[in-house]
N, C-alpha and C positions, 0 to 999 in steps of 0.2 A: 767902431765901438768906442773910440776915445771920447768923442763928443758926448755920447750918452753917459759914459762913466763920470764925466765932469759935472753932469747935472745931478748926480746922486748926492744927497745930503745925509751922510752917515750919522752925524750927530743928531739930526732931527729924527731919524728913524730910531736911534737908541732912546731918545727921550720919549718918543711915542710908545715904544714897547714897554718902557718902564712905567709909564702912566697907565697903560692898559693891561699890565701884568696881573693875572688872576691869582698868583701864588702857587701854581702847580707847574712844575718844570719837567719835561721829558728830555732825556739825553741818550744819544746813541752814536755809533761810529759807522761810517761808510767807507769801504775800501775801494779806492780808485787806482788800480794798478799798484804802483809802488808808493802811492800817497794815501793818506787817510783823512777823511773829512769828519771832523767832530761837529756835531749839530745839536742845538738845544731849541726846543719849541714849546709853545704854550698850548696844551690840548684843549683847554676850555675857551681861551680867546681865539684859537685856531689861526695862529700866525707863528712864523719862525722868529726866534729871539736872537740867536747869534750862531756863528760858525767859525771854525778854524781849520786850516789845511796844514797838516803836519806830515813830516817824513816818517815818523815812528809812532806807532800806537802803543804808548806805554803810560805808566802812571804819572811820570813827570810832565809830559805834555798835557795830559788830562787835567792835572792840578793847575797848570798855568792857564789853561782855557777857562776853567771854572773860577779861578781867582780873578780873572778879568771881569767876569760877570759880577762877582762880589764887589769889586772896586767901582763898578758902574752903578751900584745901588740895588742889585737884585738880592732879595732875602726871601727865598721860597719857603712855603710851609710844607710842601710835599715835593719830593724829587723821585721820579720814576725811572728806573733803569732795568736792564736785564740782569742776569746772575753773574756778570763778569766781575773779576777780582779787582778791576781798576777803580771801582767806585767807593766801597765801604769806608776805607781809611781817609780818602780825600773828602768825602761828604761829612764825615765826623769832624774833620779838622776845620773845614770852611764854614759849614752850616750845622753846628751841633744841635740847634733847636729844631731843625727840619726833620720831618718824617721821611724815612727812606722806604719807598714802596718798591718791592720786587715785582716785576711784570708777571701777572697771573697767567697770561697766555703762554709764556715760556715755561712756567711751572707745570701747567696742565699738559703741555707738549711732552715734557720729560716723564710725567706720570703715565700718560697714555702709551708712551713707548714701552715702558716697563710692563704695563698690563698686557699689551699685545705680545710681548716676549713670553709672558706666562701663558697666553692663549696658544702660541705656537708650540710650546712644550707639551701642553695637554693634547693638542691636535696630533702631534707626532706620536704620542703614546697610543692614541686611538687608531692611527694609521698602522702602527706596528702590530697591534692586536688583530687588525683586519688582514694583515699579510701573513699571519701564522697559519699553519695547517697545510694539508696536502692540496696542491693545485690540480684542478681538473684539466685533463688533456683536451686536445682539440676534438672537434666533431660532436656528434650527438651523445647525450648521456646513455649509458648502457641500460638495458631493460631492468627495471627494479630499482635503479638509482634515483634517489630523491632529487627533485629539481628545486634549487634555491629560489625562494620568492622574496620580494621586497629588496630594500637597499642593503648593501653590504656596509661593513664598518669603514671600508675605504671610501665608499660613496658618501657616507656621512661626514667623514673627515674632509673630503673635498668641499662639501656644502658649507661646513664651518669656516674653512679657509676663504671661500668666496665671499662670505658675509661677515668676515671678522671685524670690519669697521663698526658693526652694530654694538659691539661690546663697549666701545668708548664714545659713541655718539650720544649727545644729550637726548633725553626722552622727548623733550618738547620739539625736537627736530625730526621725530619719526613720522613717516607716512604709515598708512594702514598696512601696506605690504611689508614695511620694515618691522612693524610690531609682530606680524605673523611669522616672519623669518626668524626673529629673535626667539619666539616661543619654540619654534622648531629646533633651533640651535641648542636651547636648554634641555629639550627632550633628548636630543642625540647625545649630549655630553653634559650631564647635570653639574659637573665640577665648574662649569663656566658661570654658574649662578653666583658663586663667591666673587668672581672678578667683576660681574655686572653690578652687584650690590656695592662693592668697594668704590667703583667709579661714581655711582650715584651719591655716595656719602662724601666723596672728595669734591664733587661739584657743589654740594650744599655748603661746604666750608667757605666758599667765596661768593655767596649770594650778597647782593648789594643791599637788600632790605633788612638784614639782620643786625643785631647789636654785637658789640665786641664780646660780651659775656656769652652770648649764644654761640659765637664762632669758637670760643675756647672750650665750651662744653662739648661741642661736636668734635673738636680736635681731640680732646681727652678720650671720648668714647671710641673714636677711630683707633687710637693708639693701643687701647686695651682689649682689642678683639683678638682672641686666640687664633681664630681661623686665618686672620690676616698675617699674624706673626709666623704661622706655620708655612705659609707660601714664600719661597725665597724671593720672588720678584716683588710681591707686595711688601715684604719686610724691608726691601731696599727703598721702596717708596716712603715707608714710614720713617726711615732714617733721613730721607730728603725733607720730610715735613717736621723736622725737629723744632722745638719750641722757639729757639732763637731766630731761625729763619721764618718760621710761621708768623711771628710777630711782625716781620717786615712784609709778609705777604698780605696781611689784612690791615695794613696801615691806612688804606683808603676808607675804612669804617670810621676813622676819627674826623673825617671831613664832613661838611654838610651833605645832605642827601643829594642835592642837585649837582654836587661837585665831586662825586666819588669816582675817580678815574683809577681803574685797576691795571691798565696795561700801558705800555709805551708805543702802542700802535700808531699814534699820531706822528711821532718822529720817524718811525719806520716807513710809514706811507710817504712822507716827504723824501726820505732816502730813496725809496723805490722810484719815485717820480724823477728825481735827478739821475738815477742810474738809467732809467728808460730814455731820458733825453740823450744821455751819452751814447747809448747803444744804437738808438734808432735814427736820430737826426743829427747828431753832432760827433765831433772827434776831438776830445780835449787832449792836447798834447803837452802843454807846459803848465807850470804852476800859475803863471800870470793869467792864462786863458781860463783856468778853472775858477780862480778867485773872482775874476771880472764877471763871468757868466752867473755865478751864484749870487753875486751882488745885484745883478739885474733881475734875477728871479725874485729876490727879497723885495726889490723895489716894486715889482708888479704886485706882489702880495699886499704890500703896504697901500698901493694905489687902489686895490680892490676893496680894502677895508675902509679907506678914507672917503671914497666917493659912493654916493647912493647907487643902487643897482639900476641899470638902464632898462627903461620900459620899452618893450618891443611892440610897436604898433603895426597893424597890418598895412601893407603898402596900398597906395591909392589904386583904384581899378584902372586898368589899362586896356587898350584894344587887344583882342585875342589874336590879331593878325601876326603871323610869324612865330607864334608861341606854341610849344608842344603842349598837348593836353595833359600829359603825365608829369609835367614839371611842377615841383613843389617848392615852397619858400624855404630858405635855409633855417635850420634849427637854431634856437638861441644858445648862448654859450654854456648854460647850465646843463645842457644835454650832452656836452662834449667832455672827454677826459680832461682832467685838470692840466696835465702836461701839454696837451694839444692846444688848449686855450692860451696858455702862457706862450707857447712857441708862436702861435699865430699872431698874438698881440705884439710880440717882438718884431715879427715880419711887417706888421702894419706900420710900425714906427721906423722902418728902414734900418733896423739894427742888424749888422752882419752877424750871423749865427755861428760862424766858425772862422777862426783866424788862420792865416797861412802858417804852415809849420816852419 
C-alpha cells in the first residue's frame, strides 16, 4: 500500500474540492471501535470533502476538525448536522454567517417515535376494555346463551398493533391495501384520527416547495391546536418543535430550489459504506491502516469525478464453441453497490486491502 499512498496528492485533492464546493456541507461522526471518524461531504457535488480520525468524540476535536476546513478556505452557506450538542456552538463561532440546518430525517424519526408511543397507549386501553367481563368457559355455550358475533375488542387491538406503521407512513407511499387498512383502524379506534392528522401536518411543515412564511404559518397553526396539547405524547412533540429549533429545521428553504438539502443522509451513506467495508471485507486494526484506506477511497472518488464515464460496448462476436448458452456478459459498474465498485477497483490496481496486524 505504500507505493499507492505515495501517489496520492492531498494538496491537489484539497484544491479540487475547494474549487468544486457547492456551499453545502454535511457533517457526521462514525464510531470505529475506540476511534471516531469525523467526516464532511458535499451532498450537491457528491464527493467527500475531508475527514479526521480522533480518539475522543468531543467538542474540542470537532472544533479542531472544522477549523482546519476554515483555514483551507471553506466558507459554507449551509451546514447540515444531526441534533447532537457538538455542533451549535462550534458552527456559530467558526461560520456565523452559515445557516445551520438540522437533519429533517432525524427530526421526523423522533416525532414518529412519540406518535407510535401514543398509539400504543390507546391500543392498550382498547385491549384492557376487551379483557373486562366474565370469561366464557370451555366447551359449547349453554342453551339460550347468546353467541358472540364479529370481532372482539382484543381482535381489533391486535389489528391496530399489526398495522401501526400506517399512522406514521406518508400518504403518498400508501398502496390500495394500506388505505383500506387505515380506514379500518380509524373505525376500530377513532382516537387514532388525531394522531394521523397530526402526522400529516408535521410532514407538511418540511415540504420543499413552500416558502418560509408558509412554513411558519403552518407551524403556528400546529402549536395552537387544543387537541394536540391535550395528548401527552403530541405535547412533547410540540415542545421539540419549538421556534428556535424549528428555524434550523427549515433553513433549507433559504437555499435555491434546486439546492434545498434537508438531511445529512449523504454523509451517513458514506459512513455506512465505510462501515460495510470494515465489517465485510476488511479488518482495520491500527490508526495508520484506517487513515491510509480512507485516503485511498477518497482518491477513487476523485478519480471517478475527474474522468468521464467509461462507455461499455458489447464485445465482438465470438464462436459459440465451448461457451455455455446461459452465460451473460458482466454488468457495468453502475449496477453494483458503491462499496463493491471501490473495493474491486482497488483490487484491479493491486492494492493490498488489509495490512498485517
